[in-house]
N, CA, C and O atoms as CSV, one atom per row, in Angstrom:
chain,resi,resn,atom,element,x,y,z
A,1,MET,N,N,-7.829,16.901,-25.683
A,1,MET,CA,C,-8.615,17.223,-24.322
A,1,MET,C,C,-8.887,18.633,-24.380
A,1,MET,O,O,-8.430,19.322,-25.293
A,2,TYR,N,N,-9.625,19.119,-23.435
A,2,TYR,CA,C,-9.989,19.795,-22.911
A,2,TYR,C,C,-9.254,21.115,-22.443
A,2,TYR,O,O,-8.180,20.716,-21.994
A,3,ALA,N,N,-9.291,22.128,-22.357
A,3,ALA,CA,C,-8.231,22.872,-20.982
A,3,ALA,C,C,-7.686,23.018,-20.287
A,3,ALA,O,O,-6.529,23.378,-20.070
A,4,HIS,N,N,-9.288,22.471,-19.334
A,4,HIS,CA,C,-9.392,22.824,-17.807
A,4,HIS,C,C,-10.470,21.371,-17.435
A,4,HIS,O,O,-11.573,21.287,-16.895
A,5,THR,N,N,-9.394,20.213,-18.103
A,5,THR,CA,C,-10.050,19.057,-17.933
A,5,THR,C,C,-9.326,19.212,-16.380
A,5,THR,O,O,-8.460,19.989,-15.980
A,6,PRO,N,N,-10.327,17.760,-15.473
A,6,PRO,CA,C,-9.422,18.300,-14.866
A,6,PRO,C,C,-9.200,16.625,-14.412
A,6,PRO,O,O,-9.832,15.658,-14.838
A,7,HIS,N,N,-8.039,16.647,-13.364
A,7,HIS,CA,C,-7.082,15.304,-13.961
A,7,HIS,C,C,-7.080,14.305,-12.320
A,7,HIS,O,O,-6.672,13.204,-11.951
A,8,THR,N,N,-7.901,15.649,-11.629
A,8,THR,CA,C,-8.791,15.020,-10.012
A,8,THR,C,C,-10.038,14.863,-10.314
A,8,THR,O,O,-10.532,15.412,-11.299
A,9,LEU,N,N,-10.767,14.023,-9.433
A,9,LEU,CA,C,-11.916,14.598,-9.405
A,9,LEU,C,C,-12.114,13.733,-7.983
A,9,LEU,O,O,-11.721,12.625,-7.619
A,10,ILE,N,N,-13.296,15.281,-7.070
A,10,ILE,CA,C,-13.217,14.924,-5.392
A,10,ILE,C,C,-14.941,14.932,-5.462
A,10,ILE,O,O,-15.755,15.779,-5.829
A,11,LEU,N,N,-15.064,13.479,-4.893
A,11,LEU,CA,C,-16.533,13.114,-4.684
A,11,LEU,C,C,-17.008,13.362,-3.753
A,11,LEU,O,O,-16.138,13.514,-2.895
A,12,ALA,N,N,-18.369,13.568,-3.218
A,12,ALA,CA,C,-18.246,13.855,-1.617
A,12,ALA,C,C,-20.588,13.556,-2.202
A,12,ALA,O,O,-21.380,13.491,-3.142
A,13,GLY,N,N,-20.436,13.501,-0.662
A,13,GLY,CA,C,-21.572,12.600,-0.194
A,13,GLY,C,C,-21.974,11.696,-0.621
A,13,GLY,O,O,-20.988,11.010,-0.889
A,14,HIS,N,N,-23.604,10.725,-1.132
A,14,HIS,CA,C,-23.673,9.222,-1.984
A,14,HIS,C,C,-23.018,8.760,-2.662
A,14,HIS,O,O,-22.607,9.588,-3.474
A,15,LEU,N,N,-22.579,7.655,-2.843
A,15,LEU,CA,C,-22.141,7.477,-4.117
A,15,LEU,C,C,-22.782,5.964,-4.457
A,15,LEU,O,O,-21.959,5.057,-4.333
A,16,GLY,N,N,-23.731,5.678,-4.747
A,16,GLY,CA,C,-24.324,4.402,-5.226
A,16,GLY,C,C,-24.546,4.448,-7.059
A,16,GLY,O,O,-24.009,5.205,-7.868
A,17,ALA,N,N,-25.838,2.999,-7.364
A,17,ALA,CA,C,-25.208,2.959,-9.009
A,17,ALA,C,C,-25.972,3.682,-9.631
A,17,ALA,O,O,-26.334,2.991,-10.583
A,18,ALA,N,N,-26.703,5.157,-9.727
A,18,ALA,CA,C,-26.862,6.486,-10.067
A,18,ALA,C,C,-25.333,7.081,-10.539
A,18,ALA,O,O,-24.880,7.033,-11.683
A,19,GLU,N,N,-24.744,7.588,-9.470
A,19,GLU,CA,C,-23.367,8.211,-9.958
A,19,GLU,C,C,-22.151,7.211,-9.870
A,19,GLU,O,O,-20.946,7.455,-9.940
A,20,MET,N,N,-22.562,6.468,-9.762
A,20,MET,CA,C,-21.300,5.483,-11.196
A,20,MET,C,C,-21.398,5.400,-11.649
A,20,MET,O,O,-20.410,5.499,-12.377
A,21,ARG,N,N,-22.958,4.968,-12.476
A,21,ARG,CA,C,-23.025,5.444,-13.916
A,21,ARG,C,C,-22.134,6.466,-14.347
A,21,ARG,O,O,-21.009,6.315,-14.825
A,22,SER,N,N,-22.809,7.614,-14.109
A,22,SER,CA,C,-22.689,9.020,-14.500
A,22,SER,C,C,-21.194,9.101,-14.244
A,22,SER,O,O,-20.494,9.931,-14.824
A,23,LEU,N,N,-20.580,7.982,-13.119
A,23,LEU,CA,C,-18.930,8.371,-13.204
A,23,LEU,C,C,-18.257,7.797,-14.468
A,23,LEU,O,O,-17.657,8.419,-15.345
A,24,LEU,N,N,-18.523,6.284,-14.355
A,24,LEU,CA,C,-18.517,5.610,-15.283
A,24,LEU,C,C,-18.429,6.032,-16.807
A,24,LEU,O,O,-17.461,5.851,-17.546
A,25,GLU,N,N,-19.893,6.760,-17.195
A,25,GLU,CA,C,-19.188,8.308,-18.304
A,25,GLU,C,C,-17.991,8.950,-18.621
A,25,GLU,O,O,-16.992,8.851,-19.334
A,26,TYR,N,N,-18.735,9.924,-17.455
A,26,TYR,CA,C,-17.826,10.843,-17.346
A,26,TYR,C,C,-16.403,10.371,-17.820
A,26,TYR,O,O,-16.029,11.067,-18.765
A,27,CYS,N,N,-14.945,8.826,-17.244
A,27,CYS,CA,C,-14.526,8.699,-17.327
A,27,CYS,C,C,-14.302,8.253,-19.118
A,27,CYS,O,O,-13.210,8.452,-19.650
A,28,ARG,N,N,-15.321,7.727,-19.797
A,28,ARG,CA,C,-15.247,7.223,-21.259
A,28,ARG,C,C,-15.095,8.063,-22.048
A,28,ARG,O,O,-14.608,7.873,-23.162
A,29,LEU,N,N,-15.693,9.721,-21.375
A,29,LEU,CA,C,-15.773,11.351,-22.443
A,29,LEU,C,C,-13.928,11.600,-21.866
A,29,LEU,O,O,-12.926,11.953,-22.488
A,30,LEU,N,N,-14.112,11.290,-20.700
A,30,LEU,CA,C,-12.203,12.144,-20.748
A,30,LEU,C,C,-11.225,10.884,-21.669
A,30,LEU,O,O,-10.157,11.276,-22.139
A,31,ARG,N,N,-11.579,9.608,-21.863
A,31,ARG,CA,C,-10.740,9.195,-22.534
A,31,ARG,C,C,-10.630,9.218,-23.521
A,31,ARG,O,O,-9.568,9.017,-24.111
A,32,ARG,N,N,-12.274,9.610,-24.297
A,32,ARG,CA,C,-11.970,9.868,-25.475
A,32,ARG,C,C,-11.501,10.759,-26.012
A,32,ARG,O,O,-10.985,10.658,-27.125
A,33,SER,N,N,-11.568,11.795,-25.375
A,33,SER,CA,C,-10.732,13.802,-25.535
A,33,SER,C,C,-9.062,13.589,-25.914
A,33,SER,O,O,-8.345,14.199,-26.707
A,34,GLY,N,N,-8.726,12.245,-24.821
A,34,GLY,CA,C,-7.731,12.031,-24.846
A,34,GLY,C,C,-6.891,12.339,-24.056
A,34,GLY,O,O,-5.807,12.727,-24.491
A,35,GLN,N,N,-7.160,12.251,-22.424
A,35,GLN,CA,C,-7.588,12.375,-21.384
A,35,GLN,C,C,-6.777,11.128,-21.267
A,35,GLN,O,O,-7.378,10.346,-22.004
A,36,ALA,N,N,-5.435,10.300,-20.604
A,36,ALA,CA,C,-5.118,9.072,-20.005
A,36,ALA,C,C,-5.012,8.968,-18.795
A,36,ALA,O,O,-4.375,7.954,-18.508
A,37,ALA,N,N,-5.358,9.582,-17.871
A,37,ALA,CA,C,-5.143,8.987,-16.361
A,37,ALA,C,C,-6.203,10.278,-15.095
A,37,ALA,O,O,-6.278,11.494,-14.917
A,38,LEU,N,N,-6.776,9.100,-14.557
A,38,LEU,CA,C,-7.646,10.666,-13.219
A,38,LEU,C,C,-7.475,10.126,-11.697
A,38,LEU,O,O,-7.218,8.991,-11.296
A,39,HIS,N,N,-7.636,10.960,-11.209
A,39,HIS,CA,C,-7.046,10.849,-9.531
A,39,HIS,C,C,-8.743,10.450,-9.179
A,39,HIS,O,O,-9.389,11.116,-9.988
A,40,ILE,N,N,-9.378,9.918,-8.605
A,40,ILE,CA,C,-10.531,10.013,-7.729
A,40,ILE,C,C,-10.422,10.558,-6.227
A,40,ILE,O,O,-10.621,9.530,-5.579
A,41,ASP,N,N,-10.285,11.255,-5.608
A,41,ASP,CA,C,-10.197,11.336,-4.137
A,41,ASP,C,C,-11.813,11.479,-4.072
A,41,ASP,O,O,-12.590,11.941,-4.908
A,42,MET,N,N,-12.173,10.625,-2.100
A,42,MET,CA,C,-13.225,10.405,-1.843
A,42,MET,C,C,-13.347,10.363,-0.369
A,42,MET,O,O,-14.050,9.643,0.339
A,43,THR,N,N,-12.385,11.428,-0.020
A,43,THR,CA,C,-12.418,11.747,1.359
A,43,THR,C,C,-14.169,12.508,0.872
A,43,THR,O,O,-14.931,11.715,1.425
A,44,GLY,N,N,-14.819,13.285,0.353
A,44,GLY,CA,C,-15.964,13.656,0.976
A,44,GLY,C,C,-17.166,12.956,0.700
A,44,GLY,O,O,-18.327,13.365,0.654
A,45,VAL,N,N,-16.615,11.672,0.501
A,45,VAL,CA,C,-18.250,10.663,-0.213
A,45,VAL,C,C,-18.356,9.706,1.553
A,45,VAL,O,O,-17.460,9.172,2.206
A,46,THR,N,N,-19.624,9.823,1.785
A,46,THR,CA,C,-19.953,9.632,3.196
A,46,THR,C,C,-20.950,8.583,3.072
A,46,THR,O,O,-21.563,8.262,4.089
A,47,ASP,N,N,-21.133,8.157,2.263
A,47,ASP,CA,C,-22.041,6.670,1.861
A,47,ASP,C,C,-21.483,6.278,0.082
A,47,ASP,O,O,-21.495,6.916,-0.971
A,48,CYS,N,N,-20.988,4.766,0.527
A,48,CYS,CA,C,-20.354,4.428,-0.939
A,48,CYS,C,C,-21.084,2.516,-0.619
A,48,CYS,O,O,-20.726,1.607,0.130
A,49,GLN,N,N,-22.262,2.671,-1.691
A,49,GLN,CA,C,-23.061,1.325,-2.123
A,49,GLN,C,C,-22.150,0.623,-2.003
A,49,GLN,O,O,-21.113,0.792,-1.362
A,50,LEU,N,N,-22.769,-0.932,-3.146
A,50,LEU,CA,C,-22.118,-1.818,-3.536
A,50,LEU,C,C,-22.178,-1.489,-4.851
A,50,LEU,O,O,-21.446,-2.183,-5.556
A,51,ALA,N,N,-22.719,-0.777,-5.330
A,51,ALA,CA,C,-22.573,-0.657,-7.208
A,51,ALA,C,C,-21.612,-0.016,-7.102
A,51,ALA,O,O,-20.876,-0.427,-7.999
A,52,ALA,N,N,-20.846,1.168,-6.289
A,52,ALA,CA,C,-20.644,2.206,-6.325
A,52,ALA,C,C,-19.013,1.289,-5.801
A,52,ALA,O,O,-18.144,1.724,-6.558
A,53,LEU,N,N,-18.464,0.376,-4.947
A,53,LEU,CA,C,-17.364,-0.516,-4.638
A,53,LEU,C,C,-17.445,-1.269,-6.096
A,53,LEU,O,O,-16.385,-1.454,-6.694
A,54,ASP,N,N,-18.813,-1.753,-6.741
A,54,ASP,CA,C,-18.043,-2.631,-8.088
A,54,ASP,C,C,-17.675,-1.678,-8.786
A,54,ASP,O,O,-16.605,-1.972,-9.320
A,55,GLY,N,N,-18.177,-0.207,-9.187
A,55,GLY,CA,C,-17.876,0.770,-10.222
A,55,GLY,C,C,-16.359,0.987,-9.963
A,55,GLY,O,O,-15.633,0.903,-10.954
A,56,LEU,N,N,-15.960,1.173,-9.127
A,56,LEU,CA,C,-14.667,1.566,-8.418
A,56,LEU,C,C,-13.754,0.800,-9.330
A,56,LEU,O,O,-12.940,1.343,-10.077
A,57,GLN,N,N,-13.977,-0.771,-9.201
A,57,GLN,CA,C,-13.487,-1.556,-9.007
A,57,GLN,C,C,-13.097,-1.790,-10.405
A,57,GLN,O,O,-11.868,-1.822,-10.478
A,58,VAL,N,N,-13.638,-1.958,-11.486
A,58,VAL,CA,C,-14.190,-1.563,-12.754
A,58,VAL,C,C,-13.518,-0.341,-13.211
A,58,VAL,O,O,-13.879,-0.413,-14.386
A,59,LEU,N,N,-12.793,0.753,-13.160
A,59,LEU,CA,C,-12.818,1.966,-13.024
A,59,LEU,C,C,-11.346,2.205,-12.938
A,59,LEU,O,O,-10.762,3.114,-13.529
A,60,THR,N,N,-10.659,1.109,-11.971
A,60,THR,CA,C,-9.671,1.034,-11.137
A,60,THR,C,C,-8.605,-0.385,-11.998
A,60,THR,O,O,-7.411,-0.677,-11.947
A,61,ALA,N,N,-9.859,-0.987,-12.762
A,61,ALA,CA,C,-9.392,-1.969,-13.466
A,61,ALA,C,C,-9.095,-1.331,-14.886
A,61,ALA,O,O,-9.728,-1.982,-15.717
A,62,GLY,N,N,-8.726,-0.806,-15.195
A,62,GLY,CA,C,-8.853,-0.054,-16.494
A,62,GLY,C,C,-9.703,-0.180,-17.719
A,62,GLY,O,O,-9.272,-0.161,-18.873
A,63,SER,N,N,-11.112,-0.326,-17.310
A,63,SER,CA,C,-12.099,-0.784,-18.063
A,63,SER,C,C,-12.750,-0.135,-19.243
A,63,SER,O,O,-13.391,-0.629,-20.170
A,64,THR,N,N,-12.244,1.761,-18.824
A,64,THR,CA,C,-12.671,2.479,-20.181
A,64,THR,C,C,-11.540,2.882,-20.424
A,64,THR,O,O,-11.441,4.096,-20.602
A,65,GLY,N,N,-10.593,2.247,-20.499
A,65,GLY,CA,C,-9.449,3.011,-21.164
A,65,GLY,C,C,-8.074,3.794,-20.635
A,65,GLY,O,O,-6.975,4.128,-21.078
A,66,LEU,N,N,-8.960,3.880,-19.223
A,66,LEU,CA,C,-8.052,5.416,-18.244
A,66,LEU,C,C,-7.673,5.074,-17.415
A,66,LEU,O,O,-8.374,4.417,-16.645
A,67,ALA,N,N,-6.614,5.295,-17.202
A,67,ALA,CA,C,-6.085,5.088,-15.778
A,67,ALA,C,C,-6.973,5.804,-14.687
A,67,ALA,O,O,-7.451,6.935,-14.761
A,68,VAL,N,N,-7.115,4.658,-13.393
A,68,VAL,CA,C,-8.233,5.611,-12.583
A,68,VAL,C,C,-7.460,5.196,-11.391
A,68,VAL,O,O,-7.073,4.027,-11.397
A,69,SER,N,N,-7.197,5.849,-10.488
A,69,SER,CA,C,-6.454,5.945,-8.725
A,69,SER,C,C,-7.444,5.945,-8.317
A,69,SER,O,O,-8.426,6.092,-9.044
A,70,VAL,N,N,-7.549,5.742,-6.710
A,70,VAL,CA,C,-8.250,6.050,-5.654
A,70,VAL,C,C,-8.165,6.293,-4.819
A,70,VAL,O,O,-7.887,5.308,-4.136
A,71,THR,N,N,-8.274,7.679,-3.932
A,71,THR,CA,C,-7.616,7.539,-2.269
A,71,THR,C,C,-8.789,7.925,-1.477
A,71,THR,O,O,-9.966,7.824,-1.826
A,72,GLY,N,N,-8.077,8.626,0.234
A,72,GLY,CA,C,-9.942,9.045,0.583
A,72,GLY,C,C,-10.680,8.234,0.382
A,72,GLY,O,O,-11.770,8.490,-0.132
A,73,THR,N,N,-10.370,7.197,0.672
A,73,THR,CA,C,-11.455,5.678,1.405
A,73,THR,C,C,-10.869,6.052,2.929
A,73,THR,O,O,-9.863,6.481,3.494
A,74,ARG,N,N,-12.278,5.559,3.192
A,74,ARG,CA,C,-12.534,4.925,5.264
A,74,ARG,C,C,-13.452,3.788,4.958
A,74,ARG,O,O,-14.520,3.460,4.441
A,75,TRP,N,N,-12.453,3.412,5.555
A,75,TRP,CA,C,-13.829,2.411,6.161
A,75,TRP,C,C,-15.029,2.424,6.321
A,75,TRP,O,O,-15.743,1.443,6.116
A,76,GLU,N,N,-15.698,4.261,6.964
A,76,GLU,CA,C,-16.668,4.665,7.816
A,76,GLU,C,C,-17.621,4.450,6.143
A,76,GLU,O,O,-18.669,3.805,6.104
A,77,GLN,N,N,-17.072,5.045,5.024
A,77,GLN,CA,C,-17.799,5.164,4.343
A,77,GLN,C,C,-18.642,3.606,3.435
A,77,GLN,O,O,-19.461,3.491,2.524
A,78,PHE,N,N,-18.000,2.809,4.166
A,78,PHE,CA,C,-18.212,1.496,3.541
A,78,PHE,C,C,-19.550,0.880,4.749
A,78,PHE,O,O,-20.598,0.247,4.617
A,79,ALA,N,N,-18.933,1.375,5.698
A,79,ALA,CA,C,-19.636,0.816,7.032
A,79,ALA,C,C,-21.121,0.300,6.610
A,79,ALA,O,O,-21.196,-0.866,6.224
A,80,PRO,N,N,-22.284,1.067,6.655
A,80,PRO,CA,C,-23.542,0.382,5.981
A,80,PRO,C,C,-23.537,-0.138,4.800
A,80,PRO,O,O,-24.674,-0.077,4.332
A,81,LEU,N,N,-22.808,-0.615,4.101
A,81,LEU,CA,C,-22.534,-1.611,3.233
A,81,LEU,C,C,-22.244,-3.027,3.987
A,81,LEU,O,O,-22.560,-4.184,3.709
A,82,LEU,N,N,-21.647,-2.554,4.856
A,82,LEU,CA,C,-20.446,-4.283,5.407
A,82,LEU,C,C,-21.136,-4.476,6.341
A,82,LEU,O,O,-20.670,-5.344,7.080
A,83,ARG,N,N,-22.508,-3.855,6.821
A,83,ARG,CA,C,-23.182,-3.916,7.906
A,83,ARG,C,C,-24.191,-5.213,7.566
A,83,ARG,O,O,-24.317,-6.348,8.026
A,84,ASP,N,N,-24.896,-4.360,6.419
A,84,ASP,CA,C,-26.038,-5.179,5.783
A,84,ASP,C,C,-26.046,-6.348,5.013
A,84,ASP,O,O,-26.965,-6.911,4.417
A,85,ALA,N,N,-24.837,-6.617,5.136
A,85,ALA,CA,C,-24.073,-8.325,4.002
A,85,ALA,C,C,-24.055,-9.302,4.468
A,85,ALA,O,O,-23.662,-9.679,5.572
A,86,ALA,N,N,-24.807,-10.159,3.044
A,86,ALA,CA,C,-24.472,-11.200,4.092
A,86,ALA,C,C,-23.045,-12.055,5.496
A,86,ALA,O,O,-22.467,-11.252,6.228
A,87,SER,N,N,-22.900,-12.713,5.557
A,87,SER,CA,C,-21.461,-12.785,6.386
A,87,SER,C,C,-20.483,-13.276,5.432
A,87,SER,O,O,-19.290,-12.980,5.364
A,88,CYS,N,N,-21.209,-14.130,4.649
A,88,CYS,CA,C,-20.425,-15.132,3.631
A,88,CYS,C,C,-19.845,-14.421,2.996
A,88,CYS,O,O,-18.915,-14.832,2.303
A,89,ASP,N,N,-20.381,-12.491,3.040
A,89,ASP,CA,C,-19.614,-11.909,1.668
A,89,ASP,C,C,-18.850,-10.759,2.145
A,89,ASP,O,O,-18.402,-9.868,1.424
A,90,VAL,N,N,-18.710,-10.861,3.685
A,90,VAL,CA,C,-18.319,-9.331,4.701
A,90,VAL,C,C,-16.628,-9.870,4.183
A,90,VAL,O,O,-15.951,-8.925,3.778
A,91,GLU,N,N,-15.915,-11.249,4.159
A,91,GLU,CA,C,-14.326,-10.562,3.794
A,91,GLU,C,C,-14.506,-10.555,2.084
A,91,GLU,O,O,-13.489,-10.064,1.594
A,92,ARG,N,N,-15.241,-10.850,1.310
A,92,ARG,CA,C,-14.749,-9.940,-0.496
A,92,ARG,C,C,-15.247,-9.224,-0.367
A,92,ARG,O,O,-14.580,-8.594,-1.188
A,93,LEU,N,N,-16.353,-8.128,0.120
A,93,LEU,CA,C,-16.084,-7.004,0.239
A,93,LEU,C,C,-14.811,-6.562,0.638
A,93,LEU,O,O,-14.220,-5.632,0.090
A,94,CYS,N,N,-14.329,-7.292,1.698
A,94,CYS,CA,C,-13.321,-6.370,2.250
A,94,CYS,C,C,-12.016,-5.821,1.580
A,94,CYS,O,O,-11.307,-4.836,1.372
A,95,ASP,N,N,-12.200,-7.115,1.398
A,95,ASP,CA,C,-10.875,-7.252,-0.314
A,95,ASP,C,C,-11.056,-6.481,-1.458
A,95,ASP,O,O,-10.172,-6.032,-2.187
A,96,ALA,N,N,-12.112,-6.372,-1.555
A,96,ALA,CA,C,-12.460,-4.937,-2.615
A,96,ALA,C,C,-12.503,-3.669,-1.872
A,96,ALA,O,O,-12.323,-2.565,-2.386
A,97,VAL,N,N,-12.626,-3.778,-1.263
A,97,VAL,CA,C,-12.511,-1.680,-0.732
A,97,VAL,C,C,-10.826,-1.638,-0.215
A,97,VAL,O,O,-10.154,-0.704,0.225
A,98,ARG,N,N,-10.550,-2.805,-0.429
A,98,ARG,CA,C,-8.310,-2.630,0.300
A,98,ARG,C,C,-8.143,-2.339,-1.192
A,98,ARG,O,O,-7.418,-1.405,-1.536
A,99,SER,N,N,-8.777,-3.093,-2.094
A,99,SER,CA,C,-7.981,-3.684,-3.676
A,99,SER,C,C,-8.280,-1.660,-4.201
A,99,SER,O,O,-7.966,-1.178,-5.289
A,100,LEU,N,N,-8.897,-0.951,-3.103
A,100,LEU,CA,C,-8.960,0.520,-4.035
A,100,LEU,C,C,-7.903,1.184,-3.656
A,100,LEU,O,O,-7.607,2.018,-4.512
A,101,GLY,N,N,-7.213,1.189,-2.773
A,101,GLY,CA,C,-6.131,1.422,-2.251
A,101,GLY,C,C,-6.124,2.612,-1.126
A,101,GLY,O,O,-7.277,2.985,-0.905
A,102,GLY,N,N,-5.468,3.077,-0.612
A,102,GLY,CA,C,-5.554,3.987,0.066
A,102,GLY,C,C,-6.295,4.118,1.066
A,102,GLY,O,O,-6.544,5.268,1.427
A,103,VAL,N,N,-7.163,2.398,2.192
A,103,VAL,CA,C,-7.841,3.049,2.855
A,103,VAL,C,C,-7.361,3.593,4.369
A,103,VAL,O,O,-6.451,2.935,4.874
A,104,GLU,N,N,-7.784,4.522,5.006
A,104,GLU,CA,C,-8.005,4.664,6.046
A,104,GLU,C,C,-8.365,4.130,7.441
A,104,GLU,O,O,-8.507,4.909,8.383
């Protein structure tokens, strides 16, 4: 593991598919370097798209071999996603947001 590898990653701005691909690869790199856990702080995220929500669920489920926890989630980060979702998907999406933990 690198001497200055962060154990907390603070995200800010828009979180979409491209950002999730980068984050997933970063988590794989951390795991290969010997790190076992990562905390993701989403306080600064302004907008979280469906691909990002799905990716965060994959990360917190341990798919990269890294124990990932998420805090700083707020409903307004997911408001555009929920607003534009089909009514039959809203409950599932809300459950997915709640599954990240720490929704404020």
